[in-house]
C-alpha positions in Angstrom: -22.6 -12.3 -10.5 -25.5 -12.4 -8.0 -27.9 -9.6 -8.5 -29.7 -8.6 -5.3 -31.9 -5.7 -4.3 -29.9 -2.8 -2.9 -30.3 -2.6 0.9 -29.4 -0.1 3.5 -26.2 -0.5 5.5 -26.4 -2.8 8.5 -26.7 -0.8 11.7 -24.1 -1.3 14.4 -26.6 -3.2 16.6 -27.2 -5.7 13.8 -23.6 -6.6 13.7 -22.7 -6.6 17.4 -23.3 -10.4 17.9 -21.0 -11.1 15.0 -18.1 -8.7 15.6 -18.4 -8.3 19.4 -19.8 -11.7 20.5 -20.2 -12.8 24.1 -19.9 -16.5 23.2 -18.5 -18.4 20.3 -18.6 -21.8 18.7 -16.1 -23.3 16.2 -17.5 -26.0 14.0 -14.8 -28.3 12.5 -12.4 -28.6 15.4 -10.5 -31.9 15.3 -7.7 -33.9 16.9 -5.5 -32.6 14.0 -3.9 -29.4 15.4 -3.2 -28.2 11.8 -6.8 -28.2 10.7 -8.5 -24.9 10.1 -11.0 -25.5 12.9 -8.3 -26.5 15.4 -6.2 -23.4 14.6 -9.2 -21.1 14.8 -10.2 -22.5 18.2 -6.6 -22.2 19.5 -6.4 -18.6 18.2 -9.7 -17.6 19.9 -9.5 -19.6 23.2 -5.7 -19.4 23.8 -4.2 -17.9 27.0 -4.9 -14.2 27.3 -7.4 -14.2 24.5 -11.2 -14.1 24.3 -12.6 -14.5 27.8 -16.2 -15.6 26.9 -17.3 -19.2 26.4 -15.8 -20.9 23.3 -17.3 -24.2 22.3 -15.9 -27.0 20.0 -18.3 -28.7 17.6 -17.6 -32.0 15.8 -19.8 -35.0 15.8 -16.8 -37.4 15.7 -15.5 -36.5 19.2 -16.9 -36.4 22.7 -13.8 -34.6 23.9 -10.7 -33.0 22.4 -7.9 -32.7 24.9 -9.5 -31.8 28.2 -12.4 -29.9 26.7 -15.9 -31.2 25.7 -16.7 -31.4 22.0 -20.4 -31.2 21.0 -22.0 -33.1 18.1 -23.8 -30.1 16.7 -24.6 -26.4 17.3 -28.1 -27.5 18.5 -26.5 -29.6 21.2 -24.6 -26.7 22.8 -25.5 -25.6 26.3 -26.3 -22.1 25.1 -26.9 -20.3 21.8 -23.6 -18.8 20.7 -23.5 -15.2 19.4 -21.1 -16.1 16.6 -20.2 -19.4 14.9 -17.0 -20.0 12.9 -17.6 -22.7 10.3 -14.5 -24.6 9.2 -15.9 -27.5 7.2 -15.7 -28.5 3.5 -17.9 -26.6 1.1 -20.3 -29.5 0.7 -21.1 -29.5 4.5 -21.5 -25.8 4.9 -25.2 -25.5 4.1 -26.3 -28.0 6.7 -24.4 -26.2 9.4 -25.8 -22.8 8.4 -29.3 -24.2 8.5 -28.6 -25.5 12.0 -27.2 -22.2 13.2 -30.3 -20.4 11.8 -32.6 -22.7 13.7 -30.7 -22.2 16.9 -30.9 -18.4 16.7 -27.2 -17.7 16.2 -26.3 -14.0 15.7 -23.7 -14.4 13.0 -21.7 -17.1 11.1 -18.2 -16.8 9.6 -17.6 -19.1 6.6 -14.0 -20.0 5.7 -14.9 -22.4 2.9 -14.1 -21.4 -0.7 -15.5 -22.5 -4.1 -18.7 -20.6 -4.2 -19.6 -17.6 -6.4 -16.0 -16.7 -7.0 -15.7 -19.7 -9.3 -18.3 -18.4 -11.7 -20.0 -21.9 -11.8 -23.8 -21.5 -11.8 -24.4 -24.2 -9.2 -21.9 -22.7 -6.8 -23.4 -19.3 -7.3 -26.8 -20.7 -6.5 -25.3 -22.5 -3.4 -24.0 -19.2 -2.1 -27.3 -17.6 -2.8 -29.1 -20.3 -0.7 -26.8 -19.6 2.2 -27.7 -15.9 2.0 -31.4 -16.6 1.9 -31.2 -19.0 4.9 -29.2 -16.4 6.9 -31.5 -13.5 6.1 -34.6 -15.4 6.8 -33.3 -16.0 10.3 -32.0 -12.5 10.8 -28.5 -14.0 11.1 -25.6 -12.2 9.6 -23.1 -14.0 7.4 -19.4 -13.2 6.9 -17.9 -14.8 3.7 -17.8 -17.4 2.3 -14.2 -17.5 1.1 -12.9 -15.3 4.0 -10.1 -15.7 6.6 -12.3 -14.4 9.5 -11.8 -11.2 11.6 -10.1 -9.9 14.7 -11.6 -7.7 17.5 -8.4 -7.0 19.4 -10.2 -5.2 22.2 -12.0 -8.4 23.1 -8.9 -10.6 22.5 -10.8 -12.2 19.6 -8.4 -13.5 16.9 -11.0 -15.3 14.8 -8.9 -16.8 11.9 -7.4 -20.0 10.8 -4.1 -18.3 10.0 -1.1 -17.1 11.9 -2.0 -13.7 13.4 -0.3 -11.0 15.4 -1.8 -10.2 18.8 -0.2 -7.7 21.1 -2.9 -7.4 23.7 -5.6 -4.7 24.0 -5.2 -1.8 21.6 -3.7 1.5 22.9 -5.6 4.8 22.6 -5.9 6.2 19.1 -6.0 2.7 17.5 -7.1 2.3 14.0 -9.5 -0.3 12.4 -8.5 -2.2 9.3 -11.1 -3.5 6.7 -9.7 -5.6 3.9 -11.7 -7.4 1.3 -8.6 -9.6 0.7 -8.0 -11.6 3.8 -4.4 -12.4 3.0 -3.5 -8.7 2.5 -5.4 -7.8 5.7 -3.5 -10.4 7.7 -0.2 -9.2 6.2 -1.0 -5.6 7.1 -2.0 -6.6 10.6 1.6 -7.8 11.1 2.5 -4.1 11.5 1.5 -4.6 15.1 4.9 -6.3 15.5 6.4 -2.8 14.8 4.2 -0.8 17.1 1.0 -0.2 15.2 -2.1 -0.3 17.4 -5.1 -2.0 15.7 -8.6 -2.1 17.2 -10.0 -4.5 14.5 -9.1 -6.4 11.3 -12.2 -7.3 9.4 -12.5 -9.2 6.2 -15.5 -10.2 4.1 -14.4 -12.6 1.3 -17.2 -13.0 -1.2 -19.3 -10.5 0.8 -22.5 -12.5 0.2 -24.1 -10.6 3.1 -21.8 -8.4 5.2 -19.6 -6.4 2.9 -16.8 -3.8 3.0 -19.4 -0.9 3.4 -21.1 -2.6 6.3 -17.8 -3.1 8.1 -16.6 0.4 7.5 -20.0 1.6 8.9 -19.6 -0.6 11.9 -16.2 0.8 12.8 -17.5 4.3 12.2 -19.5 4.0 15.5 -17.1 1.8 17.4 -15.4 3.8 20.3 -12.2 1.7 20.1 -11.5 2.8 16.6 -10.3 6.4 15.8 -9.6 6.1 12.1 -10.3 3.4 9.4 -8.0 1.9 6.8 -9.7 0.0 4.0 -8.4 -2.2 1.2 -11.0 -3.3 -1.3 -11.3 -4.7 -4.8 -14.7 -3.5 -5.8 -18.4 -3.9 -5.1 -21.8 -4.3 -6.8 -23.3 -1.2 -5.2 -20.7 1.5 -4.6 -23.4 3.9 -3.3 -23.5 1.9 -0.1 -19.8 2.5 0.4 -20.3 6.2 0.0 -23.1 6.0 2.6 -20.6 4.4 5.0 -18.1 7.2 4.2 -20.8 9.7 5.0 -21.3 8.0 8.4 -17.5 8.3 9.0 -17.7 12.0 8.4 -20.6 12.3 10.8 -18.7 10.5 13.6 -15.4 12.3 12.8 -13.6 9.1 11.8 -11.1 9.6 8.9 -11.4 6.9 6.2 -8.3 6.1 4.2 -8.7 3.7 1.2 -6.4 1.8 -1.1 -8.2 0.4 -4.2 -7.1 -2.9 -5.8 -8.0 -3.9 -9.3 -6.9 -0.7 -11.0 -5.6 -2.3 -14.1 -7.5 -4.4 -16.7 -5.9 -7.6 -15.5 -6.3 -6.7 -11.9 -10.0 -6.1 -12.4 -10.3 -9.5 -14.1 -8.5 -11.1 -11.2 -10.9 -9.4 -8.7 -13.8 -11.2 -10.3 -12.2 -14.6 -9.9 -10.9 -13.8 -6.4 -14.1 -12.6 -4.6 -16.5 -12.2 -7.5 -16.3 -8.4 -7.1 -16.9 -5.8 -9.8 -13.7 -3.7 -9.7 -15.1 -0.6 -11.6 -13.3 2.4 -13.0 -10.4 3.8 -11.0 -11.2 7.3 -12.2 -14.8 7.0 -11.1 -13.9 5.7 -7.7 -11.3 8.4 -7.2 -13.8 11.2 -8.1 -16.5 9.7 -5.9 -14.1 9.3 -3.0 -12.8 12.9 -3.2 -16.4 14.2 -3.2 -17.2 12.0 -0.2 -14.2 13.1 1.8 -12.4 9.8 1.6 -8.6 9.8 1.6 -7.3 7.6 -1.2 -3.7 6.4 -1.2 -2.1 4.9 -4.3 0.5 2.8 -2.5 -0.5 0.0 -0.2 2.6 0.7 1.9 1.2 4.2 2.7 -2.2 3.0 4.0 -1.5 2.2 7.6 0.9 5.1 8.2 -1.6 7.6 6.7 -4.5 6.2 8.7 -2.5 6.1 12.0 -1.5 9.8 11.4 -5.1 10.9 11.0 -6.1 8.9 14.1 -3.6 10.9 16.2 -3.8 14.3 14.5 -6.5 16.8 15.6 -9.2 17.8 13.2 -7.8 20.2 10.6 -9.0 23.8 10.8 -8.3 24.5 7.1 -7.7 22.7 3.9 -4.0 22.0 3.1 -0.8 21.6 5.2 1.5 23.7 7.2 5.2 23.8 6.2 7.8 24.6 8.8 11.5 24.2 8.4 14.9 25.5 9.6 15.9 26.1 6.0 14.6 28.7 3.6 15.6 26.5 0.7 13.6 23.7 2.1 10.6 26.0 2.5 10.9 27.0 -1.2 11.2 23.3 -2.3 8.1 22.3 -0.3 6.1 25.3 -1.5 7.0 24.3 -5.1 5.8 20.7 -4.5 2.6 21.9 -2.8 1.7 24.1 -5.8 2.6 21.3 -8.3 0.2 18.9 -6.6 -2.5 21.4 -5.8 -1.9 21.3 -2.0 -3.1 24.5 -0.2 -0.8 26.3 2.2 -3.3 28.2 4.4 -2.2 31.3 6.2 -1.8 30.9 10.0 -4.5 32.3 12.3 -3.8 35.7 13.9 -3.1 34.0 17.2 -0.6 31.6 15.6 1.1 34.4 13.7 1.6 36.3 16.9 3.5 33.3 18.4 5.6 32.9 15.2 6.5 36.6 15.0 7.6 36.5 18.7 9.8 33.4 18.3 11.3 33.7 14.8 14.2 36.1 14.1 13.7 39.0 11.7 15.8 37.2 9.1 13.3 34.3 9.2 9.8 34.1 7.7 6.7 33.5 9.8 3.8 32.4 7.8 3.2 29.3 5.6 5.7 28.1 4.6 7.5 29.1 7.8 11.3 29.5 7.8 12.1 29.2 11.5 15.9 29.4 10.8 18.4 27.4 12.7 18.0 29.8 15.6 15.0 27.7 16.8 17.4 24.9 17.7 18.8 27.0 20.5 15.4 27.6 22.0 13.8 24.1 22.0 11.3 24.9 24.8 9.9 27.9 22.9 9.9 25.9 19.6 7.5 23.4 21.2 4.8 26.2 21.2 4.8 25.9 17.4 
C-alpha cells in the first residue's frame, strides 16, 4: 500500500480539463481495430460523439485511415486537455512525462500491473507516475481503469463496448464506480431507459479517487443525484467530505459497498489495492453523513434515479397510501419493524385528504383511500 499525505478534495475546476475536455488525444491507436487505443479512439471520435478535436498518437504511423497520426504528444498541433494512454505498462511512464512537459490537463491510464500486484517495484512505478503528474499539476485517472464517460459531451472514453443514447435527459444521474467492469455493466441500463450524465471510474486511484469524482459530480449541473460503487479507500474522511458537499448542493448520494466479507475485502486489495474496511463502520459513518446505502447492487440505480426525480423530503420517513385497509396495516407493520417513520401529513394535506376520502376510509399516514378513489381519478391526482 502506498502511504501518502492526506489532501483536500480536488475542486471542480481542477478536474474540468480531465472530465470535461475541449480536446483529446489517444496514445496507442494502431491499424489493428481491436487494439485498446483504436477502440478508444473510435468510441470518442465516432459519428454523433465528442465534437472537439481528437488526435491519434503512435510513432509507427503517419496516417491511420484518412486521419493524420502524430509521433508523440509533443508533436500535436495543440496541447490536449485530456490524453488517454493505451500502451503497455513498460511504456506508460515515458508518455506521462511527455504529457507533463506539454502541459496536458489530465491523463487516463488503462494499463494494469501496478500497485494492485503488491510487487514493490510496481508500487514504486505507480508512485513515480503520481509524482510526475502532481509536479506538473496534471491530474491522473488510474492506472488499471477502463476510463470514463461524459454523456453530455458525447464523450465515451473507454476501450470497452459502451452504451450511448445521446445527450442525457433532465434529471439524469451520475455513476461513480471504482470497479470499471461493474460501472460499465450498470451503464447498460441506458438500454432500458435510464438517463446517465456521467460514468466515472478510477481504477487504482493513484491520484483522482472515488471521493474526488463524487465531489466533481456534486457541482455538475447535468447530474441530479449520484450513484456510487466502491471497494474501499485509504482515507475515508475524504469521502465523507464529498458527501458533505453533496448535501450542500442538494444532490442525493446513494452508495453500494463492495468487499463486505473477509474474502471480498482480500479481493479488493488485489483488484485495486484498496483497503476495504469494516462494513459496520462504513454504514455508521454513511448514516451520519446522510448517505443512502443500499445492500443490493441491483437497487443502486433505481434508488438513485428515484431520488433524482423526487422533490426534497419535508420530513423523515415515507408516506403510505393504498386502496386497501389491509395493505395499510401490512405496510405500517413493516415500517415499524424496520424503523421507518410514518410522519403525519401537514394540515393543508390533511384538509385535501379529508375532503376526498370517504368516511369509511382513513386519512393520515398510512392513508386508506378505499377503492372509491378509483372512481374519481382526477381528484386522486391531487394526492
